[in-house]
MMTF fields as JSON, N, C-alpha, C and O atoms, coordinates in Angstrom:
{
  "mmtfVersion": "1.0.0",
  "mmtfProducer": "UNKNOWN",
  "numBonds": 259,
  "numAtoms": 260,
  "numGroups": 65,
  "numChains": 1,
  "numModels": 1,
  "chainsPerModel": [1],
  "groupsPerChain": [65],
  "chainIdList": ["A"],
  "bondAtomList": [4, 2, 8, 6, 12, 10, 16, 14, 20, 18, 24, 22, 28, 26, 32, 30, 36, 34, 40, 38, 44, 42, 48, 46, 52, 50, 56, 54, 60, 58, 64, 62, 68, 66, 72, 70, 76, 74, 80, 78, 84, 82, 88, 86, 92, 90, 96, 94, 100, 98, 104, 102, 108, 106, 112, 110, 116, 114, 120, 118, 124, 122, 128, 126, 132, 130, 136, 134, 140, 138, 144, 142, 148, 146, 152, 150, 156, 154, 160, 158, 164, 162, 168, 166, 172, 170, 176, 174, 180, 178, 184, 182, 188, 186, 192, 190, 196, 194, 200, 198, 204, 202, 208, 206, 212, 210, 216, 214, 220, 218, 224, 222, 228, 226, 232, 230, 236, 234, 240, 238, 244, 242, 248, 246, 252, 250, 256, 254],
  "bondOrderList": [1, 1, 1, 1, 1, 1, 1, 1, 1, 1, 1, 1, 1, 1, 1, 1, 1, 1, 1, 1, 1, 1, 1, 1, 1, 1, 1, 1, 1, 1, 1, 1, 1, 1, 1, 1, 1, 1, 1, 1, 1, 1, 1, 1, 1, 1, 1, 1, 1, 1, 1, 1, 1, 1, 1, 1, 1, 1, 1, 1, 1, 1, 1, 1],
  "groupList": [{"groupName": "MET", "atomNameList": ["N", "CA", "C", "O"], "elementList": ["N", "C", "C", "O"], "formalChargeList": [0, 0, 0, 0], "bondAtomList": [1, 0, 2, 1, 3, 2], "bondOrderList": [1, 1, 2], "singleLetterCode": "M", "chemCompType": "L-PEPTIDE LINKING"}, {"groupName": "ARG", "atomNameList": ["N", "CA", "C", "O"], "elementList": ["N", "C", "C", "O"], "formalChargeList": [0, 0, 0, 0], "bondAtomList": [1, 0, 2, 1, 3, 2], "bondOrderList": [1, 1, 2], "singleLetterCode": "R", "chemCompType": "L-PEPTIDE LINKING"}, {"groupName": "ASP", "atomNameList": ["N", "CA", "C", "O"], "elementList": ["N", "C", "C", "O"], "formalChargeList": [0, 0, 0, 0], "bondAtomList": [1, 0, 2, 1, 3, 2], "bondOrderList": [1, 1, 2], "singleLetterCode": "D", "chemCompType": "L-PEPTIDE LINKING"}, {"groupName": "TRP", "atomNameList": ["N", "CA", "C", "O"], "elementList": ["N", "C", "C", "O"], "formalChargeList": [0, 0, 0, 0], "bondAtomList": [1, 0, 2, 1, 3, 2], "bondOrderList": [1, 1, 2], "singleLetterCode": "W", "chemCompType": "L-PEPTIDE LINKING"}, {"groupName": "LEU", "atomNameList": ["N", "CA", "C", "O"], "elementList": ["N", "C", "C", "O"], "formalChargeList": [0, 0, 0, 0], "bondAtomList": [1, 0, 2, 1, 3, 2], "bondOrderList": [1, 1, 2], "singleLetterCode": "L", "chemCompType": "L-PEPTIDE LINKING"}, {"groupName": "VAL", "atomNameList": ["N", "CA", "C", "O"], "elementList": ["N", "C", "C", "O"], "formalChargeList": [0, 0, 0, 0], "bondAtomList": [1, 0, 2, 1, 3, 2], "bondOrderList": [1, 1, 2], "singleLetterCode": "V", "chemCompType": "L-PEPTIDE LINKING"}, {"groupName": "GLY", "atomNameList": ["N", "CA", "C", "O"], "elementList": ["N", "C", "C", "O"], "formalChargeList": [0, 0, 0, 0], "bondAtomList": [1, 0, 2, 1, 3, 2], "bondOrderList": [1, 1, 2], "singleLetterCode": "G", "chemCompType": "PEPTIDE LINKING"}, {"groupName": "LYS", "atomNameList": ["N", "CA", "C", "O"], "elementList": ["N", "C", "C", "O"], "formalChargeList": [0, 0, 0, 0], "bondAtomList": [1, 0, 2, 1, 3, 2], "bondOrderList": [1, 1, 2], "singleLetterCode": "K", "chemCompType": "L-PEPTIDE LINKING"}, {"groupName": "GLN", "atomNameList": ["N", "CA", "C", "O"], "elementList": ["N", "C", "C", "O"], "formalChargeList": [0, 0, 0, 0], "bondAtomList": [1, 0, 2, 1, 3, 2], "bondOrderList": [1, 1, 2], "singleLetterCode": "Q", "chemCompType": "L-PEPTIDE LINKING"}, {"groupName": "ALA", "atomNameList": ["N", "CA", "C", "O"], "elementList": ["N", "C", "C", "O"], "formalChargeList": [0, 0, 0, 0], "bondAtomList": [1, 0, 2, 1, 3, 2], "bondOrderList": [1, 1, 2], "singleLetterCode": "A", "chemCompType": "L-PEPTIDE LINKING"}, {"groupName": "THR", "atomNameList": ["N", "CA", "C", "O"], "elementList": ["N", "C", "C", "O"], "formalChargeList": [0, 0, 0, 0], "bondAtomList": [1, 0, 2, 1, 3, 2], "bondOrderList": [1, 1, 2], "singleLetterCode": "T", "chemCompType": "L-PEPTIDE LINKING"}, {"groupName": "GLU", "atomNameList": ["N", "CA", "C", "O"], "elementList": ["N", "C", "C", "O"], "formalChargeList": [0, 0, 0, 0], "bondAtomList": [1, 0, 2, 1, 3, 2], "bondOrderList": [1, 1, 2], "singleLetterCode": "E", "chemCompType": "L-PEPTIDE LINKING"}, {"groupName": "PHE", "atomNameList": ["N", "CA", "C", "O"], "elementList": ["N", "C", "C", "O"], "formalChargeList": [0, 0, 0, 0], "bondAtomList": [1, 0, 2, 1, 3, 2], "bondOrderList": [1, 1, 2], "singleLetterCode": "F", "chemCompType": "L-PEPTIDE LINKING"}, {"groupName": "ILE", "atomNameList": ["N", "CA", "C", "O"], "elementList": ["N", "C", "C", "O"], "formalChargeList": [0, 0, 0, 0], "bondAtomList": [1, 0, 2, 1, 3, 2], "bondOrderList": [1, 1, 2], "singleLetterCode": "I", "chemCompType": "L-PEPTIDE LINKING"}, {"groupName": "PRO", "atomNameList": ["N", "CA", "C", "O"], "elementList": ["N", "C", "C", "O"], "formalChargeList": [0, 0, 0, 0], "bondAtomList": [1, 0, 2, 1, 3, 2], "bondOrderList": [1, 1, 2], "singleLetterCode": "P", "chemCompType": "L-PEPTIDE LINKING"}, {"groupName": "SER", "atomNameList": ["N", "CA", "C", "O"], "elementList": ["N", "C", "C", "O"], "formalChargeList": [0, 0, 0, 0], "bondAtomList": [1, 0, 2, 1, 3, 2], "bondOrderList": [1, 1, 2], "singleLetterCode": "S", "chemCompType": "L-PEPTIDE LINKING"}, {"groupName": "TYR", "atomNameList": ["N", "CA", "C", "O"], "elementList": ["N", "C", "C", "O"], "formalChargeList": [0, 0, 0, 0], "bondAtomList": [1, 0, 2, 1, 3, 2], "bondOrderList": [1, 1, 2], "singleLetterCode": "Y", "chemCompType": "L-PEPTIDE LINKING"}, {"groupName": "ASN", "atomNameList": ["N", "CA", "C", "O"], "elementList": ["N", "C", "C", "O"], "formalChargeList": [0, 0, 0, 0], "bondAtomList": [1, 0, 2, 1, 3, 2], "bondOrderList": [1, 1, 2], "singleLetterCode": "N", "chemCompType": "L-PEPTIDE LINKING"}],
  "groupTypeList": [0, 1, 2, 3, 4, 5, 6, 7, 1, 8, 9, 4, 6, 4, 10, 8, 1, 11, 12, 9, 9, 4, 4, 11, 13, 14, 5, 15, 10, 4, 9, 9, 16, 11, 8, 9, 9, 1, 10, 14, 10, 5, 9, 1, 9, 7, 9, 4, 9, 8, 7, 4, 2, 5, 9, 3, 11, 7, 12, 12, 2, 15, 2, 8, 17],
  "groupIdList": [1, 2, 3, 4, 5, 6, 7, 8, 9, 10, 11, 12, 13, 14, 15, 16, 17, 18, 19, 20, 21, 22, 23, 24, 25, 26, 27, 28, 29, 30, 31, 32, 33, 34, 35, 36, 37, 38, 39, 40, 41, 42, 43, 44, 45, 46, 47, 48, 49, 50, 51, 52, 53, 54, 55, 56, 57, 58, 59, 60, 61, 62, 63, 64, 65],
  "secStructList": [7, 7, 2, 2, 2, 2, 2, 2, 2, 2, 2, 6, 6, 7, 7, 2, 2, 2, 2, 2, 2, 2, 2, 6, 1, 7, 2, 2, 2, 2, 2, 2, 2, 2, 2, 6, 1, 7, 7, 7, 7, 2, 2, 2, 2, 2, 2, 2, 2, 2, 2, 2, 6, 1, 7, 4, 4, 4, 4, 4, 7, 4, 4, 4, 7],
  "xCoordList": [-7.574, -7.282, -8.175, -8.289, -8.788, -9.586, -8.671, -8.636, -7.945, -6.976, -7.621, -7.011, -8.852, -9.516, -9.763, -9.676, -10.072, -10.346, -9.051, -9.015, -8.011, -6.695, -6.246, -5.752, -6.42, -6.034, -6.791, -6.222, -8.068, -8.895, -8.355, -8.231, -8.034, -7.493, -6.136, -5.879, -5.284, -3.948, -4.01, -3.214, -4.949, -5.104, -5.483, -5.125, -6.207, -6.587, -5.47, -5.551, -4.431, -3.304, -3.638, -3.111, -4.526, -4.988, -4.452, -4.245, -4.234, -3.909, -5.195, -6.289, -5.058, -6.256, -7.083, -8.311, -6.43, -7.137, -7.926, -9.09, -7.297, -7.959, -9.116, -10.184, -8.888, -9.905, -11.094, -12.245, -10.821, -11.894, -12.723, -13.949, -12.046, -12.767, -13.66, -14.8, -13.151, -13.925, -15.167, -16.248, -14.993, -16.089, -16.976, -18.02, -16.537, -17.274, -17.42, -18.499, -16.307, -16.259, -14.986, -14.039, -14.947, -13.727, -12.562, -12.768, -11.361, -10.162, -10.082, -9.722, -10.414, -10.347, -11.312, -11.013, -12.447, -13.411, -12.871, -12.966, -12.305, -11.707, -10.601, -10.536, -9.736, -8.639, -9.181, -8.644, -10.239, -10.84, -11.459, -11.383, -12.062, -12.62, -11.501, -11.611, -10.431, -9.31, -8.665, -8.245, -8.585, -7.973, -8.945, -8.56, -10.199, -11.272, -11.532, -12.024, -11.199, -11.482, -12.936, -13.509, -13.519, -14.93, -15.562, -14.894, -16.852, -17.624, -18.737, -19.395, -18.952, -20.014, -21.392, -21.569, -22.356, -23.741, -24.101, -23.395, -25.181, -25.62, -25.885, -25.501, -26.534, -26.838, -25.555, -25.458, -24.581, -23.329, -22.564, -21.969, -22.57, -21.892, -22.479, -21.746, -23.793, -24.441, -24.035, -23.787, -23.966, -23.561, -22.104, -21.774, -21.244, -19.821, -19.628, -18.856, -20.329, -20.201, -20.605, -20.002, -21.619, -22.05, -20.943, -20.686, -20.288, -19.194, -17.971, -17.221, -17.776, -16.603, -16.862, -15.935, -18.118, -18.522, -18.177, -17.586, -18.566, -18.402, -19.71, -20.582, -19.842, -21.023, -20.933, -19.871, -22.016, -21.994, -21.691, -21.144, -22.041, -21.799, -20.31, -19.927, -19.487, -18.039, -17.52, -16.553, -18.154, -17.749, -17.999, -17.396, -18.874, -19.264, -18.756, -18.98, -18.082, -17.565, -16.233, -15.244, -16.214, -14.994, -13.842, -12.678, -14.148, -13.084, -12.429, -11.315, -13.099, -12.593, -11.817, -11.179, -11.858, -11.2, -9.728, -9.029],
  "yCoordList": [-12.511, -12.534, -11.509, -10.364, -11.926, -11.002, -10.445, -10.939, -9.414, -8.832, -8.333, -8.39, -7.843, -7.329, -8.446, -8.227, -9.649, -10.772, -11.268, -11.55, -11.367, -11.75, -10.708, -11.051, -9.444, -8.363, -8.403, -8.154, -8.714, -8.817, -9.916, -9.729, -11.068, -12.206, -11.842, -12.117, -11.229, -10.872, -9.802, -9.82, -8.877, -7.833, -8.433, -7.901, -9.539, -10.235, -11.144, -11.688, -11.3, -12.144, -13.625, -14.39, -14.03, -15.413, -16.163, -15.584, -17.456, -18.328, -18.618, -18.308, -19.216, -19.606, -20.586, -20.491, -21.514, -22.512, -21.827, -22.154, -20.888, -20.18, -19.318, -19.271, -18.644, -17.769, -18.587, -18.198, -19.717, -20.589, -21.103, -21.181, -21.453, -21.919, -20.809, -21.061, -19.59, -18.437, -18.236, -17.921, -18.422, -18.233, -19.47, -19.431, -20.563, -21.829, -22.353, -22.779, -22.314, -22.866, -23.7, -23.496, -24.629, -25.411, -24.528, -23.516, -24.915, -24.167, -24.098, -23.062, -25.184, -25.198, -24.175, -23.575, -23.988, -23.001, -21.594, -20.762, -21.325, -20.015, -19.743, -18.655, -20.715, -20.549, -20.207, -19.334, -20.892, -20.625, -19.23, -18.558, -18.794, -17.433, -16.402, -15.414, -16.621, -15.677, -15.581, -14.501, -16.695, -16.734, -16.251, -16.088, -16.028, -15.666, -16.793, -16.554, -18.023, -19.192, -19.618, -20.272, -19.245, -19.512, -18.256, -17.426, -18.128, -17.029, -17.658, -18.594, -17.153, -17.731, -17.424, -16.501, -18.229, -17.904, -16.603, -16.165, -15.999, -14.764, -15.016, -14.21, -16.121, -16.427, -16.573, -16.038, -17.293, -17.463, -16.145, -15.838, -15.368, -14.071, -13.176, -12.468, -13.21, -12.4, -12.874, -12.054, -14.176, -14.718, -14.383, -13.984, -14.544, -14.227, -12.734, -12.328, -11.925, -10.482, -9.997, -9.074, -10.624, -10.25, -10.543, -9.736, -11.688, -12.046, -11.156, -10.885, -10.704, -9.891, -8.395, -7.589, -8.03, -6.626, -5.855, -4.776, -6.445, -5.806, -5.956, -6.73, -5.221, -5.355, -6.672, -7.001, -7.426, -8.729, -8.605, -9.528, -7.474, -7.266, -7.251, -7.428, -7.041, -6.988, -8.269, -8.226, -9.401, -10.675, -10.709, -11.516, -9.848, -9.863, -8.657, -8.558, -7.743, -6.522, -6.834, -7.135, -6.762, -7.102, -6.157, -6.526, -4.95, -4.017, -4.451, -4.022, -5.296, -5.747, -7.058, -7.476, -7.703, -9.0, -8.851, -9.85],
  "zCoordList": [-18.704, -17.287, -16.588, -17.027, -15.524, -14.71, -13.618, -12.491, -13.99, -13.064, -11.782, -10.715, -11.881, -10.687, -9.678, -8.47, -10.176, -9.289, -8.638, -7.441, -9.428, -8.895, -7.874, -6.8, -8.217, -7.309, -5.996, -4.933, -6.071, -4.857, -3.949, -2.739, -4.545, -3.783, -3.174, -2.002, -3.971, -3.49, -2.406, -1.467, -2.531, -1.511, -0.163, 0.887, -0.202, 1.025, 1.533, 2.635, 0.717, 1.103, 1.102, 1.91, 0.179, 0.152, -1.063, -2.128, -0.882, -2.005, -2.76, -2.287, -3.935, -4.668, -3.844, -3.817, -3.179, -2.371, -1.247, -1.017, -0.558, 0.551, 0.042, 0.651, -1.077, -1.649, -2.14, -1.938, -2.781, -3.251, -2.075, -2.156, -0.986, 0.209, 0.749, 1.138, 0.772, 1.237, 0.359, 0.856, -0.944, -1.889, -2.035, -2.686, -1.416, -1.466, -2.892, -3.305, -3.637, -4.981, -5.112, -4.352, -6.057, -6.262, -6.727, -7.397, -6.371, -6.777, -8.302, -8.861, -8.961, -10.424, -11.041, -12.073, -10.412, -10.893, -10.7, -11.602, -9.53, -9.28, -10.285, -10.855, -10.506, -11.464, -12.852, -13.534, -13.265, -14.574, -14.621, -15.65, -13.536, -13.482, -13.549, -14.276, -12.8, -12.806, -14.192, -14.607, -14.897, -16.229, -17.314, -18.471, -16.931, -17.863, -18.86, -19.963, -18.463, -19.287, -19.114, -19.986, -17.993, -17.707, -17.147, -16.53, -17.369, -16.811, -15.983, -16.437, -14.775, -13.951, -14.528, -15.322, -14.102, -14.448, -13.744, -12.835, -14.157, -13.515, -12.028, -11.181, -11.719, -10.319, -9.499, -8.395, -10.036, -9.305, -9.232, -8.199, -10.302, -10.29, -9.2, -8.509, -9.053, -8.015, -6.623, -5.739, -6.423, -5.118, -4.81, -3.693, -5.798, -5.595, -5.362, -4.493, -6.138, -6.016, -4.625, -4.079, -4.069, -2.724, -1.718, -0.825, -1.858, -0.953, -1.164, -0.226, -2.405, -2.739, -2.594, -2.669, -2.388, -2.289, -3.569, -3.53, -4.701, -6.009, -6.771, -6.376, -7.852, -8.715, -9.476, -10.005, -9.544, -10.21, -11.69, -12.293, -12.28, -13.704, -14.043, -15.199, -13.036, -13.241, -13.897, -14.657, -13.609, -14.206, -15.711, -16.419, -16.203, -17.612, -18.376, -19.582, -17.709, -18.339, -19.023, -18.355, -20.33, -21.066, -20.737, -20.896, -20.284, -19.887, -18.582, -18.283, -17.797, -16.52, -16.633, -15.666, -17.775, -17.95, -18.228, -18.4]
}
């Protein structure tokens, strides 16, 4: 589980659907990222990180999952 990603969404008070729309990704993709069932490509991680104002490496840090 990527608790930091779930926490970011919850801090904004958004549902998965709303957060996915904000990030311009499918809800199923967001759910998989939150569950750590999928990891984005480096390019997508960089794009998401820019929107989330976090380091893109956070998606690949096993301590953050």
